[in-house]
C-alpha distance (Angstrom), angle and dihedral (degrees) to the residues before:
residue distance angle dihedral
X1 . . .
X2 3.73 . .
X3 3.85 117.8 .
X4 3.76 115.8 -105.9
X5 3.81 107.9 -103.3
X6 3.77 118.6 -176.0
X7 3.78 126.7 173.4
X8 3.82 116.1 -102.6
X9 3.78 115.0 -95.2
X10 3.84 106.8 -108.8
X11 3.85 92.0 -142.0
X12 3.75 91.7 55.3
X13 3.76 92.5 44.9
X14 3.79 91.7 50.2
X15 3.85 89.4 48.9
X16 3.79 91.0 55.0
X17 3.82 92.8 45.1
X18 3.77 92.1 49.7
X19 3.77 92.0 51.2
X20 3.81 93.4 46.8
X21 3.80 94.9 47.2
X22 3.75 97.5 42.6
X23 3.81 97.7 43.2
X24 3.85 101.5 33.9
X25 3.74 96.3 -114.3
X26 3.81 111.8 -169.5
X27 3.77 99.5 157.0
X28 3.82 129.9 37.8
X29 3.78 147.4 157.8
X30 3.77 121.1 -137.8
X31 3.82 107.9 -151.9
X32 3.79 117.2 -152.2
X33 3.73 87.3 4.6
X34 3.81 103.3 155.1
X35 3.82 112.7 54.1
X36 3.75 110.0 104.0
X37 3.78 98.3 -18.2
X38 3.83 102.2 51.4
X39 3.82 97.2 -137.5
X40 3.81 92.6 -44.2
X41 3.73 95.6 151.3
X42 3.74 94.7 46.7
X43 3.81 89.6 50.2
X44 3.86 89.6 48.8
X45 3.82 91.2 54.7
X46 3.82 91.8 45.5
X47 3.82 89.8 50.7
X48 3.80 93.1 48.3
X49 3.82 106.7 39.9
X50 3.82 140.5 36.1
X51 3.83 92.7 -103.6
X52 3.83 114.3 -176.4
X53 3.84 97.1 -168.5
X54 3.81 135.2 10.1
X55 3.74 135.4 175.9
X56 3.81 130.4 -160.0
X57 3.75 108.8 -158.2
X58 3.82 124.3 -171.2
X59 3.77 142.5 133.4
X60 3.81 88.2 -114.1
X61 3.83 120.1 27.6
X62 3.74 107.1 -154.6
X63 3.76 123.3 -135.5
X64 3.82 89.4 -124.0
X65 3.84 88.6 57.4
X66 3.78 92.3 52.8
X67 3.80 92.5 44.5
X68 3.80 92.5 52.9
X69 3.77 91.7 44.6
X70 3.74 93.9 56.4
X71 3.78 94.0 91.7
X72 3.84 91.2 56.3
X73 3.81 110.6 69.2
X74 3.80 89.6 -178.2
X75 3.90 91.3 62.7
X76 3.80 116.8 94.0
X77 3.81 129.1 -172.2
X78 3.84 123.2 -137.4
X79 3.85 120.9 -169.7
X80 3.74 120.9 -155.6
X81 3.77 147.4 79.7
X82 3.82 107.8 -53.6
X83 3.79 96.6 -127.5
X84 3.83 97.6 45.5
X85 3.76 114.6 121.6
X86 3.82 91.6 -132.5
X87 3.76 92.3 54.5
X88 3.84 94.0 48.7
X89 3.84 94.4 44.5
X90 3.78 91.9 53.2
X91 3.82 92.3 58.4
X92 3.80 114.1 87.0
X93 3.82 125.3 -139.8
X94 3.83 108.4 -70.7
X95 3.78 139.9 178.5
X96 3.80 97.0 -114.9
X97 3.81 147.9 8.8
X98 3.76 124.7 -150.3
X99 3.87 113.6 -149.5
X100 3.78 108.3 178.1
X101 3.84 119.7 173.3
X102 3.81 93.7 -23.5
X103 3.77 110.0 97.4
X104 3.83 97.0 77.1
X105 3.80 88.5 55.8
X106 3.81 98.1 53.1
X107 3.80 116.3 112.8
X108 3.91 127.5 155.9
X109 2.99 87.9 41.4
X110 3.76 97.3 34.5
X111 3.77 119.2 -139.9
X112 3.85 94.9 -91.0
X113 3.80 94.5 46.3
X114 3.80 88.4 44.6
X115 3.81 89.3 56.5
X116 3.79 91.8 46.0
X117 3.83 91.6 53.9
X118 3.76 94.9 45.5
X119 3.80 94.7 42.6
X120 3.78 89.7 74.4
X121 3.76 88.5 68.7
X122 3.86 104.5 56.7
X123 3.76 146.6 27.8
X124 3.86 95.3 -146.8
X125 3.80 123.9 52.6
X126 3.80 118.5 -169.1
X127 3.79 111.1 -165.1
X128 3.76 134.3 -179.2
X129 3.75 114.2 176.1
X130 3.77 143.8 156.6
X131 3.79 99.8 -107.2
X132 3.75 126.3 -155.8
X133 3.83 122.6 -122.8
X134 3.79 104.2 163.6
X135 3.87 96.6 86.8
X136 3.76 131.8 30.9
X137 3.81 95.2 -121.6
X138 3.82 133.6 41.5
X139 3.75 115.1 -87.8
X140 3.84 137.9 -164.0
X141 3.76 104.6 -126.1
X142 3.82 100.5 -146.9
X143 3.81 90.6 58.3
X144 3.83 88.5 70.4
X145 3.80 93.7 59.1
X146 3.80 135.6 -113.2
X147 3.82 99.1 -74.5
X148 3.80 92.1 49.1
X149 3.80 89.2 46.7
X150 3.76 94.1 52.8
X151 3.82 91.4 48.6
X152 3.79 98.8 45.2
X153 3.78 109.8 24.9
X154 3.81 124.5 70.3
X155 3.77 113.8 -107.3
X156 3.79 136.0 146.5
X157 3.84 101.4 -147.2
X158 3.80 124.7 40.5
X159 3.84 91.4 -166.5
X160 3.78 90.8 57.9
X161 3.81 89.9 51.8
X162 3.81 91.4 48.5
X163 3.82 90.9 51.2
X164 3.74 91.4 47.9
X165 3.82 93.1 52.9
X166 3.82 90.6 47.4
X167 3.85 90.4 55.7
X168 3.76 102.5 36.5
X169 3.81 94.4 126.5
X170 3.81 96.0 43.8
X171 3.82 118.1 102.8
X172 3.77 118.9 -110.5
X173 3.86 107.1 -133.2
X174 3.80 94.0 -149.5
X175 3.83 97.4 55.2
X176 3.90 100.0 18.4
X177 3.82 85.7 -131.2
X178 3.80 129.8 125.0
X179 3.72 106.9 -93.3
X180 3.80 89.5 -120.3
X181 3.83 86.7 71.0
X182 3.84 97.7 51.0
X183 3.79 112.5 134.5
X184 3.81 91.3 -147.9
X185 3.79 88.5 82.3
X186 3.82 132.0 63.3
X187 3.81 103.6 -98.4
X188 3.84 110.4 168.6
X189 3.68 138.4 35.4
X190 3.81 99.3 -149.7
X191 3.73 118.8 -167.9
X192 3.73 123.3 -140.2
X193 3.78 92.6 -121.8
X194 3.84 93.8 51.5
X195 3.82 91.0 49.0
X196 3.82 93.8 47.5
X197 3.80 93.8 43.7
X198 3.81 93.6 49.6
X199 3.80 93.2 51.2
X200 3.75 92.0 46.3
X201 3.79 88.4 56.2
X202 3.84 87.3 53.7
X203 3.89 88.8 55.8
X204 3.75 99.5 -98.4
X205 3.81 125.9 131.3
X206 3.75 124.5 -151.6
X207 3.80 106.0 -109.4
X208 3.80 99.2 170.0
X209 3.72 137.6 11.9
X210 3.84 134.5 176.0
X211 3.78 134.1 169.8
X212 3.82 113.2 -145.0
X213 3.75 95.2 -169.9
X214 3.87 133.3 -110.1
X215 3.80 118.0 -12.1
X216 3.80 85.4 -131.2
X217 3.83 125.9 -7.2
X218 3.81 92.8 -115.3
X219 3.81 90.7 61.9
X220 3.81 104.4 46.7
X221 3.77 91.2 163.2
X222 3.84 90.1 67.0
X223 3.79 108.9 73.6
X224 3.78 128.8 -173.8
X225 3.85 106.5 -128.8
X226 3.85 132.7 178.3
X227 3.77 125.3 -151.6
X228 3.78 138.5 -179.0
X229 3.80 114.0 -163.9
X230 3.79 120.8 -172.7
X231 3.78 137.0 -176.0
C-alpha cells in the first residue's frame, strides 16, 4: 500500500518560514513530521535556510521522509512516541520546535506537560493546532462521553469511535498504553487562552498569532490557529 502523501499546507509552511527568518533559526526539530506530508515542512525549511541541524521526530518515520531527506546530511530521523522521556532527552538544545496538529492528541504526558518537557529544548516554538472555542476552559473529550464526543468532536467514522470507547481500558500492543491515551484520536479541546497562559508561565512571549478559520465548516467551534512563541 502506497504511503499517504499530501502537499504541505501553505499556511503552515509560511508560519515555519516566518519563524525561521525572523528569529534566525538554524536548528530545529519537527515533531510528528511524517504522517501525510512525509517531512514536508522540514524539507521546506532545509530548502529555504542555511540549517545546520534538523530532526524529524515521529512514531513512524516513513520511507518517503527518509528518501526526501537524503540530500540533507544535517537532517536526522528519530523514531518514538513524541512525549516519551527517552525521545526528548536524545534531542539536543535547538533554535526551534515545530508542533503541527499534535498538541490536541497528547496524553500521558498531557498537552501542557508535553509543552513543559519540550520547552527545555528550544527558544522558539512554532505551533499550529485545532483550538477549542466551545467552552471557556480546556477539556478532555472522553470525559464527556461517547455520544457527546460524536456530536462535538471531529471524526470520520462513528463506529471507530464507538469501538474506541468500548476498549478505553485495554492496552494497545503497539504503544503499551491504555487505549484511552492513544494519540490517533482527538483528545483535548485546548483553548487559546490556556495555551498562551501556559507558555507565558514557561517564559515565552507570543510573537505571532493568526486564526485560519474553522477546521471544517460543520465544526465552527474548532479553529485552526497558528502561533510563534519566543523567549
